[in-house]
C-alpha positions as CSV (number, residue, x, y, z in Angstrom):
1,M,22.1,-19.8,-6.0
2,K,21.3,-16.2,-4.4
3,V,17.5,-14.9,-4.9
4,P,16.4,-11.4,-3.4
5,I,13.2,-11.0,-2.6
6,T,12.3,-8.7,-5.5
7,K,14.3,-6.5,-7.8
8,P,13.3,-2.7,-9.3
9,Y,13.2,-3.5,-13.3
10,F,15.0,-0.5,-15.1
11,G,16.4,-0.2,-18.4
12,D,18.3,2.5,-20.2
13,E,15.1,3.8,-21.0
14,E,15.4,5.3,-17.3
15,K,18.7,6.4,-17.5
16,K,18.1,8.4,-20.3
17,A,15.1,10.0,-19.0
18,V,16.7,11.0,-16.1
19,N,19.5,12.4,-18.0
20,D,17.4,14.3,-20.0
21,V,15.6,15.7,-17.1
22,L,19.4,17.1,-15.9
23,E,20.0,18.7,-19.2
24,S,17.1,20.4,-19.2
25,G,17.7,21.9,-16.1
26,W,14.2,21.8,-14.4
27,L,14.5,19.0,-11.8
28,V,11.8,20.1,-9.5
29,Q,8.3,18.9,-9.5
30,G,7.7,19.9,-13.3
31,P,6.7,18.6,-16.7
32,R,8.0,15.0,-16.4
33,V,5.9,14.6,-12.7
34,I,2.8,16.1,-14.7
35,E,3.4,13.4,-17.6
36,F,3.5,10.6,-14.8
37,E,0.4,12.2,-12.9
38,R,-1.6,11.9,-16.6
39,M,-0.5,8.3,-17.0
40,V,-1.5,7.2,-13.4
41,C,-5.0,8.9,-14.3
42,Q,-5.5,7.2,-17.7
43,Y,-4.5,3.8,-16.0
44,T,-6.6,3.8,-13.4
45,G,-9.6,6.0,-14.6
46,A,-9.1,8.5,-12.0
47,R,-9.9,12.1,-13.0
48,F,-7.2,13.5,-10.8
49,A,-3.6,12.4,-9.7
50,K,-1.1,14.2,-7.5
51,A,2.2,13.3,-7.0
52,T,4.1,13.4,-3.8
53,T,7.3,12.2,-1.8
54,S,6.0,8.6,-0.7
55,C,2.6,6.9,-0.3
56,T,2.9,8.3,3.4
57,T,2.7,11.9,2.6
58,A,-0.3,11.7,0.2
59,L,-2.2,10.2,2.7
60,H,-1.0,12.6,5.5
61,L,-2.1,15.0,2.5
62,A,-5.8,13.5,1.8
63,L,-6.4,13.5,5.3
64,V,-5.8,16.9,5.8
65,A,-7.6,17.5,2.5
66,L,-10.7,15.7,4.6
67,G,-10.8,17.5,7.5
68,V,-9.4,15.4,9.6
69,G,-8.2,16.5,12.6
70,P,-8.2,16.2,16.7
71,G,-11.5,14.4,18.0
72,D,-11.7,12.1,15.2
73,E,-11.3,8.4,14.6
74,I,-10.3,6.8,11.6
75,L,-10.5,2.7,11.2
76,L,-7.7,1.1,9.7
77,P,-6.7,-2.4,9.7
78,S,-4.0,-3.5,12.3
79,F,-2.1,-5.6,10.0
80,T,-0.2,-3.0,7.4
81,H,2.5,-0.8,7.9
82,I,3.2,1.6,10.2
83,A,3.0,4.6,8.3
84,S,-1.0,4.1,8.0
85,A,-1.7,4.7,11.3
86,N,1.2,7.1,12.1
87,T,-0.3,9.6,9.2
88,I,-3.6,9.4,11.1
89,L,-1.6,10.6,14.2
90,Y,0.3,13.3,12.1
91,T,-3.2,15.1,11.9
92,G,-4.2,15.3,15.6
93,A,-6.7,12.3,15.0
94,T,-7.0,8.7,16.7
95,P,-6.2,5.9,14.4
96,V,-8.6,2.7,15.5
97,F,-7.5,-0.5,14.6
98,I,-9.6,-3.2,13.6
99,D,-8.8,-6.8,12.4
100,I,-8.2,-8.6,9.5
101,D,-9.6,-11.3,7.4
102,L,-6.6,-14.0,7.6
103,R,-7.5,-15.4,4.6
104,T,-7.2,-11.7,2.6
105,F,-5.1,-10.0,5.2
106,N,-7.6,-7.1,4.4
107,I,-9.5,-5.1,6.9
108,D,-12.8,-7.4,8.1
109,S,-15.7,-5.3,7.1
110,K,-18.1,-7.3,9.5
111,K,-15.9,-6.2,12.3
112,V,-15.7,-2.5,10.9
113,E,-19.9,-2.3,11.1
114,E,-19.7,-4.1,14.5
115,Y,-17.3,-1.1,15.6
116,L,-19.5,1.8,13.9
117,E,-22.7,0.0,15.6
118,Q,-21.3,0.2,18.8
119,A,-19.5,4.2,18.1
120,R,-23.4,5.4,17.1
121,K,-24.7,4.2,20.6
122,G,-21.6,5.6,22.3
123,G,-21.2,8.7,20.9
124,S,-17.6,8.4,19.6
125,R,-16.6,10.4,16.5
126,V,-15.8,8.4,13.7
127,K,-14.7,10.2,10.7
128,G,-13.5,7.8,8.0
129,I,-12.4,4.9,7.3
130,M,-8.7,3.8,5.7
131,P,-9.1,0.9,3.9
132,V,-5.6,-1.1,2.8
133,H,-5.4,-3.2,-0.2
134,L,-2.3,-5.0,1.5
135,F,-0.2,-6.9,-1.1
136,G,-2.1,-6.2,-4.2
137,L,-5.2,-7.4,-3.1
138,V,-8.0,-4.7,-3.5
139,A,-10.0,-4.6,0.4
140,D,-13.8,-5.6,0.6
141,M,-14.8,-2.4,-1.0
142,I,-18.5,-2.7,-1.6
143,P,-19.7,-3.0,2.2
144,I,-17.3,-0.3,3.0
145,M,-18.5,2.0,1.0
146,E,-21.8,1.3,1.6
147,M,-21.2,2.0,5.4
148,A,-19.7,5.0,4.6
149,K,-22.8,6.2,3.2
150,E,-24.8,5.4,6.0
151,Y,-22.4,6.8,8.5
152,N,-21.1,10.1,6.6
153,L,-17.7,8.8,6.6
154,C,-14.7,9.3,4.4
155,I,-12.5,7.3,2.9
156,I,-8.8,7.2,2.1
157,E,-7.7,3.9,0.7
158,D,-4.2,3.2,1.3
159,A,-3.4,1.3,-2.0
160,A,0.3,1.4,-1.7
161,C,0.8,-1.7,-2.9
162,A,-2.3,-2.2,-5.5
163,L,-1.4,-0.2,-8.6
164,G,-3.0,-2.2,-11.6
165,S,-5.1,-4.0,-9.0
166,T,-9.2,-3.8,-9.0
167,Y,-12.5,-5.0,-7.8
168,D,-15.6,-5.6,-9.6
169,S,-13.9,-4.2,-12.3
170,A,-12.8,-0.7,-10.9
171,H,-9.4,0.4,-10.0
172,A,-7.7,0.2,-6.4
173,G,-7.8,4.3,-5.1
174,T,-11.0,5.1,-7.4
175,F,-13.4,4.0,-4.7
176,G,-13.4,6.7,-1.5
177,D,-12.5,10.2,-1.5
178,A,-8.9,9.7,-2.1
179,G,-6.4,6.9,-3.0
180,C,-3.1,6.8,-2.1
181,F,-0.1,4.6,-4.1
182,S,3.3,3.9,-3.2
183,F,6.2,3.9,-5.7
184,H,9.0,2.2,-3.0
185,P,11.5,-0.1,-4.1
186,R,9.4,-3.0,-3.2
187,K,6.3,-1.8,-5.0
188,P,6.1,-3.2,-8.8
189,I,7.1,0.0,-10.4
190,T,9.2,2.5,-8.5
191,T,10.8,6.2,-8.7
192,G,12.9,5.4,-5.5
193,E,10.8,7.0,-3.2
194,G,7.5,8.6,-4.4
195,G,3.9,8.7,-4.0
196,M,0.3,9.6,-5.8
197,L,-2.9,10.4,-4.5
198,T,-5.7,10.1,-6.7
199,T,-9.2,11.5,-6.6
200,N,-12.5,12.1,-8.5
201,N,-13.2,15.5,-6.4
202,P,-11.9,18.4,-7.9
203,E,-11.7,20.4,-4.7
204,I,-9.6,17.6,-3.3
205,A,-7.3,17.6,-6.1
206,T,-7.2,21.3,-6.2
207,K,-6.5,21.3,-2.4
208,V,-4.1,18.7,-2.5
209,Q,-2.1,20.8,-5.2
210,S,-1.3,23.8,-3.1
211,L,-0.8,21.8,0.3
212,R,2.0,19.9,-1.0
213,D,3.7,22.8,-2.4
214,H,3.9,25.1,1.0
215,G,-0.1,25.9,0.6
216,A,1.2,27.8,-2.9
217,A,-1.9,29.0,-4.8
218,V,-0.1,28.4,-7.9
219,S,2.7,25.7,-8.7
220,D,6.6,26.5,-9.7
221,L,5.9,25.7,-13.1
222,A,2.6,27.5,-14.1
223,R,4.3,30.6,-12.9
224,H,6.9,30.1,-14.9
225,E,4.9,29.7,-18.1
226,E,2.7,32.5,-17.7
227,K,3.5,36.5,-17.5
228,G,4.4,37.8,-14.4
229,G,6.0,34.8,-13.3
230,Y,8.6,37.0,-11.6
231,L,6.5,37.4,-8.5
232,L,6.0,35.0,-5.9
233,P,2.4,33.3,-5.4
234,A,0.1,33.6,-2.4
235,F,-0.1,31.2,0.2
236,N,-3.3,31.2,1.6
237,I,-3.2,27.9,3.7
238,L,-0.6,25.8,5.3
239,G,1.1,23.5,3.3
240,Y,4.0,21.1,3.4
241,N,7.3,20.6,1.1
242,Y,5.7,17.0,-0.3
243,R,6.5,17.6,-3.9
244,M,8.1,15.1,-6.3
245,T,11.3,16.1,-8.3
246,D,11.2,15.9,-12.1
247,I,13.8,13.3,-11.8
248,Q,11.4,11.0,-10.2
249,G,8.7,12.0,-12.6
250,A,10.6,11.0,-15.2
251,I,11.4,7.5,-14.1
252,G,8.0,7.2,-13.6
253,V,6.7,8.2,-16.8
254,Q,9.1,4.8,-18.3
255,Q,8.2,2.7,-15.5
256,M,4.5,3.2,-16.3
257,K,5.5,2.3,-20.0
258,K,6.6,-1.1,-18.9
259,F,4.0,-1.3,-16.1
260,P,1.0,-3.9,-18.2
261,W,4.3,-6.4,-19.2
262,I,5.5,-6.1,-15.1
263,V,2.1,-6.7,-14.1
264,E,1.4,-9.9,-16.5
265,R,4.6,-11.7,-15.4
266,R,4.3,-11.4,-11.4
267,I,0.3,-12.5,-12.1
268,E,2.6,-15.5,-14.2
269,K,5.1,-16.1,-11.3
270,A,2.6,-16.2,-8.9
271,K,0.1,-18.6,-10.6
272,R,3.1,-21.1,-10.6
273,Y,3.8,-20.4,-7.1
274,H,0.1,-21.4,-6.4
275,E,0.5,-24.6,-8.8
276,E,3.5,-25.8,-7.4
277,L,3.0,-25.6,-3.6
278,K,-0.8,-25.8,-3.5
279,D,-0.3,-29.2,-1.5
280,V,2.4,-28.4,1.0
281,E,0.6,-28.9,3.6
282,W,1.9,-26.3,6.6
283,L,1.6,-23.3,3.9
284,Q,-1.6,-21.2,2.7
285,T,-1.7,-19.5,-0.4
286,P,-2.9,-16.0,-1.4
287,Y,-6.6,-16.5,-1.2
288,V,-8.1,-14.1,-4.4
289,P,-12.2,-14.1,-4.2
290,E,-14.1,-14.2,-7.4
291,G,-14.1,-10.6,-9.1
292,Y,-10.6,-9.3,-7.9
293,K,-7.4,-8.9,-9.6
294,H,-4.4,-9.1,-7.5
295,T,-1.2,-8.0,-8.5
296,Y,0.9,-9.6,-6.1
297,Q,3.0,-6.4,-4.7
298,S,4.3,-9.4,-2.2
299,Y,3.4,-13.0,-2.5
300,V,2.7,-13.5,1.3
301,T,2.0,-17.0,2.5
302,L,0.8,-18.1,5.8
303,V,2.3,-20.9,8.0
304,Q,-0.4,-22.9,8.8
305,S,-1.5,-26.6,10.9
306,P,-4.3,-29.3,9.9
307,K,-4.0,-30.3,13.7
308,Y,-5.1,-26.7,14.8
309,K,-8.9,-25.9,14.2
310,E,-8.1,-22.8,15.9
311,L,-6.0,-20.3,16.5
312,T,-5.0,-18.8,20.2
313,P,-1.7,-17.0,21.2
314,D,-0.2,-19.9,22.6
315,I,-0.9,-22.2,19.1
316,I,0.4,-18.9,17.6
317,E,3.8,-18.8,19.2
318,E,4.1,-22.2,18.4
319,L,3.7,-21.9,14.9
320,S,5.8,-18.2,14.8
321,Q,8.9,-20.6,16.2
322,F,8.5,-23.1,13.4
323,R,7.9,-19.6,10.3
324,N,11.3,-18.4,11.8
325,R,13.4,-22.1,11.4
326,I,11.6,-22.1,7.9
327,M,12.8,-18.3,7.6
328,A,16.6,-18.8,8.5
329,N,16.4,-22.1,6.6
330,L,15.7,-20.3,3.6
331,E,18.2,-17.6,4.2
332,E,21.1,-20.2,4.7
333,K,20.3,-21.7,1.0
334,G,20.8,-17.9,0.0
335,I,16.5,-17.4,-0.7
336,A,15.6,-14.0,0.8
337,T,12.4,-13.9,2.4
338,R,10.5,-11.8,4.7
339,Q,6.8,-11.3,7.0
340,G,4.3,-9.9,5.6
341,T,4.0,-7.0,7.4
342,H,3.4,-5.5,10.6
343,A,0.6,-5.9,13.4
344,V,0.7,-1.9,14.3
345,H,-0.8,-2.8,17.2
346,T,1.9,-5.1,18.7
347,L,4.7,-2.7,18.0
348,N,5.8,-0.9,21.4
349,Y,4.6,3.0,20.0
350,Y,1.2,1.4,20.0
351,K,1.4,-0.6,22.4
352,K,2.0,1.5,25.4
353,K,0.2,4.6,24.0
354,Y,-3.1,3.0,24.2
355,G,-3.0,0.2,26.2
356,I,-3.3,-2.5,23.7
357,K,-2.3,-6.3,23.9
358,D,-1.2,-8.6,21.1
359,S,-4.2,-11.0,21.7
360,D,-6.7,-8.2,21.4
361,Y,-6.6,-8.5,17.3
362,L,-5.8,-11.8,17.0
363,N,-5.7,-12.4,13.0
364,S,-3.7,-9.5,12.7
365,L,-1.2,-11.2,15.4
366,A,-1.4,-14.8,13.5
367,A,-0.3,-12.8,10.1
368,D,2.7,-10.8,11.6
369,R,3.7,-14.1,13.4
370,L,3.1,-16.6,10.4
371,S,3.3,-14.9,7.0
372,I,6.4,-15.4,4.7
373,T,6.8,-13.4,1.5
374,L,8.4,-15.3,-1.0
375,P,10.6,-13.7,-3.8
376,L,8.8,-12.3,-6.4
377,Y,10.0,-10.2,-9.3
378,P,9.3,-9.8,-13.1
379,Q,12.9,-10.7,-14.0
380,M,12.8,-13.8,-12.0
381,T,14.2,-16.6,-14.0
382,D,12.3,-20.0,-14.2
383,E,15.9,-21.7,-12.5
384,E,15.5,-19.1,-9.6
385,Q,11.8,-19.7,-9.1
386,E,12.0,-23.6,-9.3
387,Y,14.5,-23.5,-6.5
388,V,12.6,-21.3,-4.2
389,I,9.6,-24.1,-4.6
390,E,12.3,-26.8,-3.9
391,Q,13.4,-25.9,-1.2
392,I,9.9,-25.0,0.3
393,K,8.8,-28.4,-0.9
394,K,11.7,-30.1,1.5
395,V,10.6,-28.3,4.7
396,K,8.9,-31.4,6.8
397,S,6.3,-30.0,9.1
């Protein structure tokens, strides 16, 4: 049996929607993108949503719109996709890594507070925080928002994995100044590539709308629908070409219609993993604090050993070899797995640029070396999931 790590969920509706766009002749950012944006607003409760080419470009636009630039510091978790850190560098600002809570894989708000206290004494220039809602679990946003208020910081939520996720009944991407979502094929809904920026701030929304379109004062669609559209728009700021196509927008509209069912199925499948794997001694299943809705963009587990009371670099390395053998064995059985994501501070570019050691962020290192993502997708059959569970249970620690 072959079990992939994930599968996009498409039907005839997406094919028809794409064909309708092709026949319309309007392929660039247009009416289907606007409809997709409206649906995301309605679902998340955000006042504004602006579609982009990816979550990476959405994060970049958010940082630019908030005035982040050279000399500024942005705090972010070390355990995240490299794109989170890269977007900060795009602005000339400095990414400052903060270790994670190993139970949730999200940024440790206590360590954020420690850094801010030191920064205030040392005079460093912290401009904002980029919490990442990793794998579909919202970060610890209440204390983070309190710190943002106390220190006058901007908040850019990397909600790439978190469409549908909530904390204290509020949706991911609606806590801070801006939230950024991904529609990459590994995400619960996809437009191939694609992203979305949400905000409740009309000034940010207006600026992002212009920035994504080369800095144009008026969009192509608005110009097309108004009198005098034969003249080109004004360009008052330096912008980028980060526009989503209407082909992607049309797919996104159909995916959003299916999204409630997709989320429900993912949660059902995750619940089955929880129940079946809870007694596997060497495996830690995802932790969900009270008051959170986890949507399981990925079902990420952690290799552990009861004989070790605390982790050290040497112990992490020993357990990592065990983890790698498990993943290789599952691959031989036809089961695809992945590590959760990177500890960015261990990647060569960032290690060399900032002189960081792997052990500087120990929990992030452990998450990098010990995490295993199990297959999960809404159309996963009971037989496929049972096969994965059986093979996991056969592993001897």
